[in-house]
N, C-alpha and C positions, 0 to 999 in steps of 0.2 A: 929592064922592066920585068922580064920573066922571073929573074931572081927575086925581085921585090914582091911579085905576086905569090911565088911559092913561099916566101917568108911570111907574108900576110896570112895565107891559107894555113901554114904550119902553126903560127901563133894562135889562129882561131881554133884549130883542132886541139891545140894544147890547152887553151882556155876551156873548151868544151869538156875535155877530159878531166881537168881540174875541178870544174863545176860538178861533173858527174861524181867524182870522188868525194867532194864536199857533201853532195846530196846523200850519198851512201853513208858517209860518216854521220851526217846529221840525223838521218832516219834511224840509224843504229843507236845514236846518242838519245834521241827522243824516245825510242822504245825502252831503253834502259831507265831513263828518268821517269817515264810514264809508269813502268812497273814498280819503281821505288815509291812513287807518289800513291799508286794504287794500294800497295801494301800499307803505307802510312795511314791512308784514309780508312782502310778496313780495320786497322788496329784502333784508331780513334772511335770508329763506329762501335766496335766491341766494347770499348771503355764506357761509352755513353749508355749502351744497352745495360751494362752491369750496374751503372749508377741508377738507372730507372728502377731496377728490381730491388 
């Protein structure tokens, strides 16, 4: 029973660690994608401003 408990606790902490890693990766990925989108939006805005003039 004790071995089973330690195995469950170990798997839980492993899952938490994996989830934490995924969160870190996801936030970094979102930041990267967000900056790309931001640049693209700014470029398109500049283009529309030029078209207006």
